[in-house]
N, C-alpha and C positions, 0 to 999 in steps of 0.2 A: 116809094119804098114799100115793099110788099111784106114787111115783117121779117121774121127769122128765116133765113135760107137754110137749106140742108147742111151746107158747109159750116155756117156759124153755129147751128144747133149741135152739130157733131163736135166742134171745138169746145163748146160750152160743156157738153157731156164729158169729154176727156178731162177738161180742167176740173170739173166737179169730182170725178173719180180720183184724180191726183191729189186734190185737197183732202178728201176723205182718207186716202192712203197715208198722207203725211200726218194727219191727226191721229190715226191709229198707231203709227210708229212712235209718235211722241207719247201717246198714252201708255204704250207698252214700256217705254223707257222710264217714264215717271213712276209707273207701277212697280218696277223692279228695284227702285231706290229704297234704301232704309232710312227713315227719318227717326232720329232718336228724340223722344219727348222727355224732358226732365220731369221726373215724378216727385211729388212733395212728400211721399211716404204715407199718404192717406189712401185708404181703399177707394175704389171707384164706386162701390155700392155702399149705401148707408146701412149701418147695422140695425138701427131702429128707425124704419121708415115712418112710423107713426109719430115720432117725436117724443115718445115716452121715456 
């Protein structure tokens, strides 16, 4: 066995590109979703950060 042949290396490159493409599409679909987070009515920033 001489290691990776050109054909096998080419197939691995194509598979890698396809996997990255599918991950990009999934990231775009996830990024376009709206997730509603229930708020407790408290502000996200403390009014007195020093604790006074």
